[in-house]
N, C-alpha and C positions, 0 to 999 in steps of 0.2 A: 079378389084382385090384388089387394095389398100383399098377400102372401106370394104371389108370382113375381112381383118386382123385386122382392128382397133376395131371391135366389141368385139372379145374375150379379147383383152387387157383391155377393160373397165370392163368387168366382173371380171377379176382378181383383179382389184383395189377395187371393192365392196366386195369381199370375205374377205379381210384383216380385215376390222372392225368387221366382224361377228366373227372371231376367238378371238377377244379381249373380248368379252362379258362373256365367262365362268370365266375369271380371276376376273371380278367384282363380280360375284356371290359368290365366296369363302369368301369375306370379311364379309358379314353379317352372315355367318355360325359360326363365332367365338363369336358373341354376346351372345348366350345362356350360355356360360361358365361363364360369369361374375356374374349372380344372384345366382349361387350355393354357393358362400362363405357366404353371409348373411343368407341364409336359414339354413345352418349347425350351425351357431353361436347362433341363437335364442333359440333352445330348451335347450341349456346348462344352462341357468338361471333358468329354471323351477324346477329342482330337489333341488336346494339350497333353494328356497322359501318354498317348500313342507316339508322340513326336520324340520323347526322350530316348527310348530304346532304339529308335531308328538311327540316331547320331552315333551311339556306341557301336553298333554293329558295322557301320561303314568304315571305321578306323583301321582294323586289322586286315581288311581285304586286300589292299595294294601290296603289303609286305609279302604275303604268301605268293602272290603272282610273280613278283620279281625273282624270288629264289628259284622258281620252276623254270623261268625263261633263261637264266644265265647258266648254260651248260657247255658253251663253246665260245672261245675267244682267240683271235690271232692264229687260228688253225689248230689250237690245242683243246682237248676235251677233258672232262672230269674222268678220273680213274685211269688216265693214260700215264705211261712211264715216259719221262723226259730226261735229258742230260743238262744239268746246270754246271757250267764249267768249273766253278769254284768248289763244288761239293760232289760232283759226279751224278750218278743215277738216282732219281727220286720219282715219286708218284704224285700226281695232282689229285688231291682229295676232293677239292671243290673249287668253284669260282664264285667268290662272294663279293658283296658290295659293302663298303664301309664309308662312313662320313668322317672326314678329317679336316678340322679347321673350316667347317662349313661347306667343304667340297666333297662330292661323292667320288670314290675311287673303286674300280674293279680290281680285285686281287686274285692271283693264283695261289692257292694254299698247297704247298708242296711238302710232302713228308719224306724224310730220309731215314729209313728204318734202321739201317746199321749204325748211323750216327746218332739216332734217337733225337732228331731235330726236325722242327717244322719251320718252313720259311714262307713268307708272304711276299710275292713279287707283283708289282702293278702290271696289269695286262699290257699297258702301253710301253713298258720298259723291256719287254722280252728280247727285242732285237739288240738293245744296248748292252744287256748283260750276257748275250750270246746263248741264251737257252735254246735248245734244239730238240728235235725228235730223235729217237733211237736210230742208230746207223742201220742201213740196209744190209742184208746178209752178204752181198757182194763186197761191201766196204769192210765188213768184219773179216771176210776171207783175205782181203788185201792186208789187213793189219796182222793177221796170223802169218802171212807170207813174209812180212817185214821182219818178224822175229827170227826167221831162218837166215837172214842176211849177216854180213860181217859187221861187227861193231865198229862204229866210227867215233873216234875221240879226237877232239881238236887239241892242238898243242898250245893250250892256254892255262892260266892258273886255275886251280880247282874252284876257288870262290866264284870265278866268272862262269865256269862250266855249270856249277850248281845253280846259278841264277837262270841259265838257259834251260836246264832240265826242269826247273820249277815252272818256268813260263810255258813250256810244252805241256806239262801235266795240267795246268790250269787253263789251257787253251780250249779244252773240250774236244780237240781233234783226236779221234781214236788212233789214227796212223801215227801221229806225233807222239802220243803216249806209248805206243808200241815201240817206237824208236828209243825212248828212254829206258824201257824194260830191256831191250836188246843191248844197249850200250852199257848198262850198269849190272847186267847179269854176270855172275861168277859161278863157274863150275867147280866141282870138288877139287880138281887139279890146279885151279888158279888161286892166287892169293885171296885172303878174306877181304871183305869190304870194310871200309872204315864206317864209323857210326853215321856220319852225314850221308855217305853213299847208300848205306842200308836203309836209312829213313826215306830217301827219295825213291829208291827201288821199290820199297814196299808200298809207298803211296801210288806210284805208277801202276804196279801190279794190281792193287786193289781197284783202281778206277777201270782198268782194262778188263779184269775178270768179272766185275759186276755188270758191265754193259754186255759182254759176250754171253753171260748167263741169262740175262733177260731176253736178249735177241734169240738165242737158241733154245729157250725154255728149259734150261738145265740149272743145276745148283752152282754156287760159286766154287765149291771144291772141285767139281768136274771141269769148270772153266780153267781153274789154276793148273790142273793136270794137263789140259790140252795146251796151255801156254808153255808149260815147262817141257812138254814133248817137242814143241816147235823150236824152243831155245836149244835143246839138246842137238838139233840138227845143224846149228850154226857153226861155221868153221872157227877154229881157235885162232886168236890173234898171234902173229909171229913175234919172235923175240925183239925184232927191230921196233915194232909198234909199241911193245911194252916198255922198251927202253926210252922211247920218245916221250911217252906219257910220264914215265918216272922223272925225266928231266924237267918237264913242265910242272910237276907237283913239287919238285925240289925248290923251284923258284917261288911258288905261291904257297908253300907250306906255312910260312909265318903269317900269311895274310888270310888264313882260313877263317871265314866269318863265324863258323860254328865253334871255334875255339878247340878244335880237335887236335890232340897231341899225338895222334898216331904217326907211325913212321912213314917215310916215303914209300917204302916197299909195300905197305898196306894199301896205299893209294894207287899203286900201279895195277894195270889190268893183267 
């Protein structure tokens, strides 16, 4: 009997260490909580780095859009030929925007190939400076018809007539320019032009031939030949008209603003 009671006592002592095992298992369960802190902190740096390139990319975008939009202003387009009264025929290269004294201005960039000059004209000032489109073919025809008419010379001093001729040349009116070419033209049988007359004649001929060449899609040489052909058809001035002009030049010869010392005979038509 004593041996039987001893066996269950031994079993009870073995069961005690088995109950202690679940307590050991709870300790490693707390370890997964530790890695959660560094995982949450890592993505916080990513938005800060991404924000810097976003600001740089947004700056050049508006400038590119402005250049594409500005292609036409005041009825004038880029690459179009126009007439600027003080310089003649030119071509609009672009319509650009510039900032001057804190204010933004739109400008026509006009190139005058023959004069090797580029002019910038504010788009809001085109009406004031008299810039216009090329003449219609019907108006060009009228200017060519004007060349065939009789020359008209006022009985005034040459200095005053020279101012009138210059004003017509710079008016930008193709018919008025044709009148200057007609009035100052000299055929081979007529007296030679004075220096001041020749300068004005060549300026008027250049303005007229350049516009005719662009309108008719021809060269300036061809346009000059056409102008001279029309001038050849004009009636010669009679001796009375020549004498009247000679008297007027005699009165104003000393007042010649160009300092021309040519004789009165050279000034006569």
